[in-house]
N, C-alpha and C positions, 0 to 999 in steps of 0.2 A: 747536690751541687750548690744549693742555696746556703749550706752550712760551711762551705769552704771560706776561709778568711779572705776578705776582699771581694765585694760584689761588683756588678757591672758599673755601678755609679762611681766607685773608687777608680776603676780602670779608665773610665771616660774623663774623670777629673784629672787623673795623673797624665793622661795623654794630652789634654788641653792646658795643663799647668795652671789649673784653677782649683781652689779648695774652699770656697765660701759656702756657708750654710744655705744662703739664698739660691746659689747655683745648683746645689745638690737637690734642694726641694723642687726647683723648677724642672730639672731633668727627671726626677722621680714622677712628677705629675705628667710630664710629656709622654713618658714611656708607660704610664699606668701602673708603676711599681709602688705608688703610695698607698695602695689598697692592701688589705691582709692577703696572706697566701691563699686562704680559702676562697675569698672573693675573686682573686686572680684566676684560680683554678676553674671555678664555675663559669666565669666569664669566658675563659678559653674553651671549655667544653661546649658552651652554648654556640660559640662561633664555629667550632669544629663540626658540629652537627649540620651546619649549612655549607660545609666545604671550605671554610675560611680558617686557616691555621695561624693567622696573624702574619706579621712582618718581622724580618730580622731586625733586632734592636740596633745593630751596627750599620747595616747596609740599607735598611728600610726597603728591602725587597720582599715580596710575598714568599713565605716559606714554601707554599705549594709549588711555585716556580723553581725554587732551589731543589726541591725533592724530585720534581719532574726531570730536571737536568742530570741529577746524580743517581737516581734509582736505577735506570737502565744499565749504567756502568757497573754498579755493584751487583746487579742481577746477572750480568754477563760473567763477571768474575766468579760469582757463586755457582753458576751453571757449569762453567768450565772446571771449577774445583770439584764439583760433585761428579762430573764425568770422569775426571782423573781418579777420584777416590773409589768409585765403583769399578772402574777398569782395572784397578790394582787389587782391591779388596776381594771382590767376588771370585776371580780366577785363582788367586793365590790361596784364599781361604778354603776353596773347594779342593784344590790340589793338596793342601796340607792335610785335610781330613782324609782324602783318599790314600795318602802316603803316610799315615800316622806312624810316628816314632822312627821315621827314616831321616836321612841327612837333609832332604828337602824340607821336611816338616820342621826340623829344628832351625833351619835357616829362615824359614818363613816366620816362625814364632819369634825368633830373635829380631827379625826386621820389624815386626809389629811392636815389640817392646821398645825398640829404638825410636820408632816414630811416636810412641806414647810419651817417651821421656824427653824428647827434644821439642821445645816450643817452636812453632812455625815462624814467629817473628825473630827469634834468635838465629834460626837457620837462614832466614831472609837476610839478616845482617851479615852473616858469613858469606853468602852468595854475592852480596854487594861489595864486600871488601876484598876477600882473598883472590878471586879471579882477576880483579883489576891490578892487584899487586904482582901476582905470579905470571899471568898471561896477557896483561894489558887489555882485558876484556871486561866489560860491565854490561848488565842487562839494559835493554832499551828503556829509556825514561821519558821519551817524548810521546805523550798520549795523542793518538789520532782517532777520531770516532770511526766505528765500524763501517758506517755508511760512506765515509769518504775514502778510506783505504783499508779494506778488510785484512789484507796480509800484514800491513804495518801494525794494525790494531792487535792482531793475534800475537805478533812478535812481542808487543809490550805486555800483554796480559798473560802470556804463556808461563813465564817464570813464577809470578805470584800465585797463579792458579795451580801449578804443579806443587808448590810448597804447601799451600793450604789443603790441596787434595790429599797429599801424602800424610799430612797430620790427621786428617779426618778418616783416612783409610784404616788406621791402626785398630780402632775399636771395632769397626765393621768387619775387618778381616778376622779378628778373633771370634766375633759372634758367628760369622759364617762357618768357620771351622767347627765350633761347638755344636751348632745346629745340624750341620751335615753329619757329624759323628753320631748324633742322636737319631737322625732319620735313617741312616744306613743300618742301624740295629733293629729297625722295626720289622714286624712279621711280613708285611706286604712286600718289603724289599727282598727279604729272603725268599719269598714265594716267587717273585719275578725272576730272581737269579736262578732258582731251581728249575724254572721253565726254559732256561737257556737264553734269556735276554742278555744282549751284550752289555759289558760294563759301562761303556760310554753312553749308550741309549738309556740304561738304567739310571744313571746319574742325571742326565739332561731331562728326561721325561718325567721321572718320578721323584727323585731325591731333591733336586734343586728347587722345584716349585713349592714343595712342602717345607723345605728348610728356610725359605726366604721370608716367610711372614714375620718372624721376630726381627729379622734383619731389616725389613722395610720399616718396621716400627722404630728401630734404632735410628735409621736414616732420618725419619721425621723428627726425632728428638734432637738430632744434630743440626737442625735448621738454624737455631739461634747462633751456633758456632760459626756459621758462614759470615754473619755480621761481626761477631766478636773477634774472629780471627782476621777479618778483612780490615778492621779499624787500623791496626798497626801496619799490616802489609801494604795497605793503600798509602800510608804515609812513607814507608820505606821506598816503595817503587813509584811514588808520585802518581798514583792512580786517582783521578778526581771523582771518586765515587762518594757514596753516602757515608762510608766509614770515615773518610777524611773530613767530610763536612761536619760530622758529629764531633770529631776530635777538636777541630778548630772552634766549634761552637762551645764546647766545654771550657776550653782555655779562655774564651772571650766572655763566658757567662751569658751566652745568647740563649735565653730560656725558651723562647718560642721555637727555635730551630731544633733544640734538643728534644722538646716535647713532640714536635712533628716527626722527627726521625724515629723515636720510640713508638709512636702510634703506628707508623708504617711497618716497623719491625713486628709489632704485636699482631697486626692484621695479617702480615705475611706468614707468621708462625701458625695462625689459625687456619689459613688456607692450605698450607702444606700438610698440616695434620688431617684436614678434611680429605685431601687427595690420598694420603696414606690409608685412611679408613676405606675409601672407595676402592683402593687397589687390592684390598683383601679379597673382594669378590672375584677379581681376575685371577688371583693366585690360588684360591681355595674354592672350588665349586660348592662346598658345603655352606659357606657363608652366604652365597646368593639365595639359598633355599631356606634360610632361617628368618 
């Protein structure tokens, strides 16, 4: 972002219609941008270790306060999207494996390829435009916090969560199908089937748990996509979350806000991957004894 033509000083000077060298030097000194990038970075790291992520260069508001206000919104959107993704991917992927090479399998695989090919932000644009033209309906754009009106909040978050969830479900669906096909060919599955265990019980008790470990790993790897996909969708559906905050900060060259957002994203990815590793023990008893 520092290499983009036109830095924050240029934007401030243009906004205030001043362009003297003295004014530029004064603004740089006031914002601490007169130091080298290395010095600015270590200064930011030292303050971050104490919990101070600096202030917004435009609003002079602590970055921590901005993140505290927007992080729960993005977390809610990501959680709803993950619920949608798993609700679609796991049942359809399992069904597709159980009905391999049938019409249902081909439809499921075609659906997953379609969701892989269509970007969520493009689909979001279509949802915003065409229903309003054809049916005079558009998604709810007035955000209300969940604590104030849960129903209105969910009405606003539902459409972007479904679009983001469907986009994420495609890879998970294909992985679920692949792993279920592999598990169903194992010797212990054939032994359980030969003993007379019903097909539904065989799938739920034995096949699904063993096939989910790579799927859970994939879900953990998709965690950054929750932020990446939410950046554009939050702008389209006017969701005041961390993605929208990041996008506005990039446009304004607000360096402390961008650094704070990426720090939170990095910590979030680490925590999600830790939860994924811990979940292996719940899915596979052999992991708990190693």
